[in-house]
Kinemage of the C-alpha trace (Angstrom):
@kinemage 1
@onewidth
@group {chain A} dominant
@subgroup {mainchain}
@vectorlist {calphas} color= white
{ca met a 1} P 153.606 319.273 179.213
{ca pro a 2} L 151.558 316.617 178.472
{ca val a 3} L 148.277 317.634 176.273
{ca glu a 4} L 146.738 314.106 175.981
{ca lys a 5} L 144.553 312.010 178.596
{ca leu a 6} L 145.621 308.387 179.013
{ca his a 7} L 143.790 305.579 180.273
{ca val a 8} L 145.730 302.562 182.234
{ca gly a 9} L 146.148 299.964 178.461
{ca asp a 10} L 145.124 302.465 175.947
{ca ala a 11} L 146.330 301.732 172.743
{ca gly a 12} L 147.144 304.261 169.796
{ca thr a 13} L 146.535 307.325 172.542
{ca thr a 14} L 149.229 309.864 171.139
{ca val a 15} L 151.020 311.459 173.783
{ca val a 16} L 152.540 314.771 172.750
{ca val a 17} L 154.504 316.794 174.919
{ca gln a 18} L 156.009 319.900 174.058
{ca val a 19} L 159.825 321.198 175.062
{ca val a 20} L 160.406 324.669 176.330
{ca glu a 21} L 163.306 326.947 176.671
{ca glu a 22} L 163.612 330.836 178.527
{ca asn a 23} L 164.146 332.651 176.435
{ca ser a 24} L 166.480 336.685 177.383
{ca leu a 25} L 163.464 337.926 179.203
{ca gly a 26} L 162.879 334.997 181.274
{ca val a 27} L 159.386 333.881 179.761
{ca leu a 28} L 159.390 330.086 178.934
{ca val a 29} L 158.475 330.138 174.899
{ca ala a 30} L 158.413 326.583 172.821
{ca ala a 31} L 161.636 325.325 171.883
{ca asp a 32} L 162.709 324.643 168.417
{ca val a 33} L 163.405 321.451 167.842
{ca ser a 34} L 162.878 321.109 163.759
{ca thr a 35} L 166.573 319.944 163.802
{ca ala a 36} L 166.718 317.145 166.885
{ca thr a 37} L 168.247 314.273 165.631
{ca thr a 38} L 167.654 312.149 168.752
{ca met a 39} L 163.510 312.789 170.515
{ca glu a 40} L 162.887 310.275 173.382
{ca ile a 41} L 159.934 310.796 175.771
{ca lys a 42} L 160.371 308.659 179.179
{ca val a 43} L 157.838 308.122 181.113
{ca gln a 44} L 158.417 306.650 184.793
{ca asp a 45} L 155.980 303.813 186.308
{ca pro a 46} L 154.995 305.238 189.761
{ca val a 47} L 154.279 301.282 191.103
{ca thr a 48} L 156.894 300.030 189.971
{ca gly a 49} L 159.848 302.459 189.328
{ca ile a 50} L 160.562 301.102 186.022
{ca thr a 51} L 161.561 303.718 183.200
{ca leu a 52} L 160.066 302.985 179.649
{ca thr a 53} L 162.149 304.564 176.906
{ca lys a 54} L 159.758 305.876 174.032
{ca thr a 55} L 160.913 307.152 170.469
{ca ala a 56} L 159.235 310.049 169.301
{ca ala a 57} L 158.161 312.261 166.344
{ca leu a 58} L 157.813 315.528 165.637
{ca lys a 59} L 153.523 316.513 166.273
{ca thr a 60} L 153.840 319.394 163.125
{ca asp a 61} L 157.729 320.504 161.870
{ca gly a 62} L 159.627 321.893 165.098
{ca leu a 63} L 159.246 324.692 165.494
{ca asp a 64} L 156.378 324.238 168.518
{ca gly a 65} L 158.353 322.227 170.199
{ca arg a 66} L 155.835 320.111 169.953
{ca ile a 67} L 156.837 315.795 169.618
{ca lys a 68} L 155.016 313.431 170.426
{ca phe a 69} L 154.618 309.186 170.034
{ca asp a 70} L 151.113 306.638 170.441
{ca ser a 71} L 150.794 304.457 173.413
{ca leu a 72} L 150.740 300.550 173.212
{ca ala a 73} L 149.055 298.989 175.582
{ca thr a 74} L 151.728 297.809 177.285
{ca asp a 75} L 152.747 300.763 177.788
{ca phe a 76} L 150.192 302.345 181.246
{ca gly a 77} L 150.454 298.841 183.213
{ca asn a 78} L 149.137 301.402 186.187
{ca ser a 79} L 146.848 304.417 187.007
{ca gly a 80} L 148.309 307.292 188.600
{ca pro a 81} L 151.220 309.779 188.438
{ca trp a 82} L 153.624 309.446 185.802
{ca pro a 83} L 156.790 311.427 185.873
{ca ile a 84} L 157.856 312.494 182.204
{ca gln a 85} L 160.658 314.158 180.630
{ca thr a 86} L 161.711 314.362 177.120
{ca his a 87} L 165.425 313.970 176.126
{ca leu a 88} L 167.221 315.765 172.373
{ca ile a 89} L 170.288 315.291 171.082
{ca ile a 90} L 170.092 318.842 168.700
{ca pro a 91} L 173.593 319.132 166.379
{ca gly a 92} L 174.987 322.545 165.689
{ca ser a 93} L 177.222 324.538 167.371
{ca pro a 94} L 177.830 323.366 170.448
{ca glu a 95} L 175.631 319.934 169.979
{ca trp a 96} L 172.801 320.167 172.864
{ca asp a 97} L 172.422 316.193 174.510
{ca gly a 98} L 170.318 316.819 177.181
{ca his a 99} L 166.795 316.463 179.281
{ca ser a 100} L 163.819 318.910 179.867
{ca asp a 101} L 162.309 319.223 183.337
{ca lys a 102} L 160.521 316.606 184.809
{ca asp a 103} L 156.410 316.870 184.230
{ca thr a 104} L 153.817 314.796 185.336
{ca leu a 105} L 152.058 312.387 183.290
{ca leu a 106} L 148.438 311.027 184.850
{ca val a 107} L 147.005 308.094 183.265
{ca trp a 108} L 143.162 307.377 184.944
{ca asp a 109} L 141.649 303.557 186.336
{ca asn a 110} L 139.171 302.123 184.273
{ca leu a 111} L 135.620 300.634 185.812
């Protein structure tokens, strides 16, 4: 899911997540998130347990399932494995309002 390497205190690092779904054959494929009206990426600090919710944007056209946000220096204050999960609302009939499976984003220490 996460594709960008982060260090404690990084600012301006783009965190990219690919949302996937299971197709009719049971194979994981990129989810079409192009029409999502709400896109959030949630990360949980492994030390404090505090969950940070970041508003996300499409990385490309959304057909590849990739969404992103740019980190602030205050976002990642501790190193370690950070649980990460997306929340999306995709209009339609029926509307889908849900979360992805959780994954892990590794935040690295500095010297």
